[in-house]
C-alpha positions as CSV (number, residue, x, y, z in Angstrom):
1,M,2.5,-10.8,-12.6
2,K,4.5,-10.1,-9.6
3,K,4.3,-12.9,-7.0
4,Y,5.0,-12.6,-3.2
5,N,4.5,-15.1,-0.3
6,V,3.6,-14.9,3.4
7,I,4.2,-17.1,5.8
8,V,2.4,-17.8,9.0
9,V,4.2,-19.9,11.6
10,F,3.0,-21.2,15.0
11,D,4.9,-22.0,18.2
12,K,4.6,-26.1,19.1
13,N,1.9,-25.3,21.4
14,L,-0.1,-22.8,18.9
15,K,-0.2,-20.0,21.5
16,H,1.9,-17.6,19.4
17,T,2.7,-16.5,16.0
18,L,5.8,-15.2,14.5
19,M,5.8,-11.6,13.2
20,C,8.7,-9.4,12.0
21,K,8.7,-5.7,13.0
22,R,9.3,-3.6,9.7
23,T,12.2,-1.5,9.5
24,K,10.9,0.1,5.8
25,E,8.1,1.3,4.1
26,P,5.5,0.4,3.6
27,Y,4.2,-0.1,7.0
28,I,7.6,0.9,9.0
29,G,7.5,-0.2,12.6
30,M,4.6,-2.5,12.4
31,Y,4.3,-6.0,12.8
32,N,4.0,-8.3,9.7
33,L,4.1,-11.8,8.3
34,V,7.6,-13.4,7.4
35,G,7.8,-13.1,3.5
36,G,9.1,-11.9,0.4
37,K,9.3,-12.1,-3.3
38,I,9.0,-15.3,-5.0
39,E,12.1,-15.6,-7.2
40,K,11.5,-18.9,-9.1
41,E,8.5,-19.4,-10.9
42,N,6.0,-22.4,-10.1
43,D,8.4,-23.1,-7.2
44,G,6.0,-21.5,-4.2
45,L,6.7,-24.3,-1.7
46,N,10.3,-24.2,-1.8
47,E,10.4,-20.4,-2.1
48,A,8.5,-20.1,1.3
49,H,10.8,-22.4,3.0
50,R,14.1,-20.2,1.2
51,E,12.3,-16.7,2.6
52,L,11.5,-18.2,6.4
53,F,14.9,-19.6,6.3
54,E,16.6,-16.2,4.9
55,E,14.2,-14.3,7.7
56,T,14.4,-16.2,10.8
57,N,16.7,-19.6,10.4
58,I,13.9,-21.7,10.6
59,S,14.4,-24.6,8.1
60,K,12.2,-27.7,6.7
61,N,13.1,-29.7,9.1
62,D,11.6,-27.3,11.9
63,V,8.7,-26.8,10.4
64,E,6.3,-28.6,7.5
65,L,4.4,-25.4,5.6
66,K,1.2,-25.9,3.8
67,H,0.2,-24.1,0.9
68,F,-3.1,-22.2,2.6
69,M,-4.4,-19.9,0.0
70,N,-3.9,-17.2,-2.5
71,I,-4.9,-13.7,-2.8
72,E,-5.2,-11.9,-6.1
73,Y,-4.8,-8.5,-6.4
74,V,-6.4,-8.3,-10.0
75,S,-6.0,-3.9,-10.2
76,F,-1.9,-4.4,-9.3
77,D,-1.1,-7.4,-11.0
78,K,-0.1,-9.3,-7.8
79,L,-0.2,-12.8,-6.2
80,L,0.2,-13.3,-2.7
81,E,0.7,-17.1,-1.9
82,V,-0.1,-17.8,2.0
83,Y,1.6,-20.5,3.8
84,Y,1.6,-22.0,7.4
85,G,3.1,-24.1,9.8
86,V,3.5,-25.5,13.4
87,L,7.0,-25.9,14.5
88,N,7.9,-29.5,15.7
89,K,10.5,-28.2,18.5
90,E,11.9,-25.2,19.9
91,V,14.2,-22.8,17.6
92,D,16.6,-20.2,18.1
93,L,15.5,-17.4,15.6
94,V,18.1,-15.3,13.9
95,E,17.1,-11.7,12.5
96,E,17.8,-11.1,8.7
97,I,16.7,-7.6,8.5
98,N,13.5,-7.0,10.6
99,K,13.1,-7.9,14.4
100,L,11.2,-11.0,15.2
101,E,8.9,-11.5,17.8
102,W,6.7,-14.1,19.0
103,V,3.0,-12.6,19.7
104,D,0.2,-14.2,21.4
105,V,-2.3,-15.9,18.9
106,N,-5.5,-14.3,20.4
107,D,-4.2,-10.6,19.5
108,N,-6.2,-8.7,17.5
109,F,-4.3,-8.7,14.2
110,F,-7.0,-6.9,12.6
111,D,-5.4,-3.5,14.5
112,M,-4.6,-1.6,11.7
113,T,-2.3,0.4,13.8
114,K,-0.2,-2.4,14.9
115,Y,-0.4,-4.8,12.1
116,A,0.4,-4.2,8.4
117,G,-1.5,-5.3,5.6
118,E,-4.9,-3.4,5.8
119,G,-6.5,-6.4,8.0
120,N,-5.2,-9.1,5.7
121,I,-3.2,-10.3,8.6
122,G,-6.3,-10.8,10.9
123,H,-8.3,-12.5,7.8
124,I,-5.3,-15.0,7.3
125,I,-4.8,-15.9,10.8
126,E,-8.8,-16.3,11.8
127,E,-8.8,-18.7,8.6
128,I,-5.8,-20.8,9.4
129,K,-7.3,-20.8,13.1
130,I,-10.5,-22.4,11.7
131,E,-8.6,-24.7,9.7
132,L,-6.3,-25.9,12.5
133,N,-9.3,-26.3,15.0
134,N,-11.1,-28.7,12.4
135,S,-8.2,-30.7,11.9
C-alpha cells in the first residue's frame, strides 16, 4: 500500500491555515495541504514532521503535530495520514517548490475550483475545527 501524509498547520491565533499552491499536476494552480510520501514504514509522525520541515521550514520546535485521522482509498491501494498542529510562535516560511500562503480558516475549503482533493480538504479542516472547539 502506498502511504502519504497531509499536514494542517494553523497559526497561533487559529485564524489562518497554511496552504501550498501546486506547481504541477494533479491540481496545478490549486491550493493544497502540505504533505507527501511516507518514506519510512511505521514512522508516520516523524515523516509528517520531515515533510513539514522540508516544504515550509516549520520544525518540531514550532508546532506539535497530532495524528488526527486516516483516509484509506481501497480501490487505489493508498492510505492518507492526516496530521494537524497549531504554531506556538510566528515562523519564517521557506518554500521548497510550491508557493506557501496563509488562508483564512473561514474560507470555503469545499470550493473545488480553488482547492485540490475533491472536497477532502474541506472535510479534513472542518473535522479538525470541531475537535479544536471541543478541546
